[in-house]
ZAMARGU-4260 file (C-alpha; in steps of 0.2 Angstrom, whole numbers, plus 5000, padded with zeros to 4 digits):
<rodrens>
0) 5162/4991/5592 | 5153/4979/5580 | 5168/4977/5570 | 5179/4973/5585 | 5166/4960/5590
5) 5166/4952/5573 | 5185/4952/5572 | 5185/4943/5589 | 5172/4931/5584 | 5181/4926/5568
10) 5197/4924/5578 | 5189/4912/5590 | 5181/4903/5576 | 5197/4901/5567 | 5206/4894/5583
15) 5192/4882/5586 | 5192/4876/5568 | 5211/4874/5569 | 5209/4863/5585 | 5195/4853/5577
20) 5206/4850/5561 | 5221/4845/5571 | 5210/4832/5581 | 5202/4826/5565 | 5219/4824/5557
25) 5226/4815/5572 | 5211/4803/5571 | 5214/4801/5552 | 5233/4796/5556 | 5228/4784/5569
30) 5215/4776/5558 | 5228/4774/5544 | 5240/4767/5557 | 5227/4753/5562 | 5224/4749/5543
35) 5243/4748/5540 | 5245/4737/5555 | 5232/4725/5549 | 5242/4724/5533 | 5257/4721/5543
40) 5248/4706/5551 | 5244/4699/5534 | 5262/4702/5529 | 5269/4692/5544 | 5257/4678/5540
45) 5264/4678/5522 | 5281/4678/5529 | 5278/4663/5540 | 5271/4654/5525 | 5285/4659/5514
50) 5298/4653/5527 | 5289/4636/5527 | 5290/4635/5508 | 5308/4639/5508 | 5312/4626/5521
55) 5303/4612/5512 | 5309/4617/5495 | 5325/4627/5497 | 5332/4633/5480 | 5346/4646/5477
60) 5339/4663/5473 | 5322/4657/5479 | 5308/4669/5478 | 5301/4663/5495 | 5317/4668/5504
65) 5318/4685/5495 | 5300/4689/5498 | 5301/4684/5516 | 5316/4696/5518 | 5306/4710/5510
70) 5291/4708/5521 | 5302/4708/5536 | 5311/4724/5531 | 5294/4732/5528 | 5288/4727/5545
75) 5303/4734/5553 | 5300/4750/5544 | 5282/4750/5551 | 5289/4747/5569 | 5302/4761/5567
80) 5288/4773/5562 | 5278/4767/5577 | 5293/4770/5589 | 5296/4788/5583 | 5278/4793/5582
85) 5272/4806/5595 | 5253/4808/5594 | 5253/4821/5608 | 5265/4835/5602 | 5263/4844/5618
90) 5269/4862/5618 | 5269/4864/5599 | 5258/4876/5589 | 5243/4870/5579 | 5253/4873/5563
95) 5267/4863/5569 | 5256/4849/5575 | 5247/4850/5558 | 5263/4849/5548 | 5269/4835/5559
100) 5253/4825/5557 | 5253/4828/5538 | 5271/4821/5537 | 5266/4806/5547 | 5251/4803/5536
105) 5262/4804/5521 | 5274/4791/5528 | 5260/4779/5532 | 5253/4781/5515 | 5270/4776/5508
110) 5270/4761/5520 | 5252/4757/5515 | 5256/4757/5497 | 5272/4746/5499 | 5262/4733/5509
115) 5249/4732/5496 | 5261/4730/5482 | 5272/4717/5491 | 5257/4707/5498 | 5250/4706/5481
120) 5266/4698/5475 | 5268/4687/5490 | 5250/4681/5490 | 5252/4677/5471 | 5268/4667/5475
125) 5260/4657/5489 | 5245/4654/5478 | 5257/4646/5464 | 5264/4635/5478 | 5246/4630/5484
130) 5250/4638/5501 | 5237/4648/5510 | 5244/4659/5524 | 5236/4657/5541 | 5229/4670/5552
135) 5240/4669/5567 | 5246/4687/5566 | 5234/4701/5569 | 5237/4720/5567 | 5239/4731/5583
140) 5228/4746/5586 | 5233/4762/5594
</rodrens>
């Protein structure tokens, strides 16, 4: 009897832990999303500034135009991620939800890394041009 009670208690605790871990992982993914969206806002500010530089001083093979295009493509990738993201995953097992959320987290971490790298380059370029990007774009939160 005691063994059955212990086994039941362990099973219930395991199920609760899985639910808590899934909820915590979902929160982590959403927090990471918010962070990446803030970077997207900075990227769009840089893009606006780069477009202004390119209009004032157009040059063939200009870095401003190239960087602006790269920022735009990266932002499009983030928008694609947001459109396909399904935070609820109703009807899926905890293992499926955990796998899905871990995959989404990995995708966001790649986007985060790409934003940080590209923002470093675009910020450096704008600094050389004596241009400070504005703060007209702000990240969206989920």
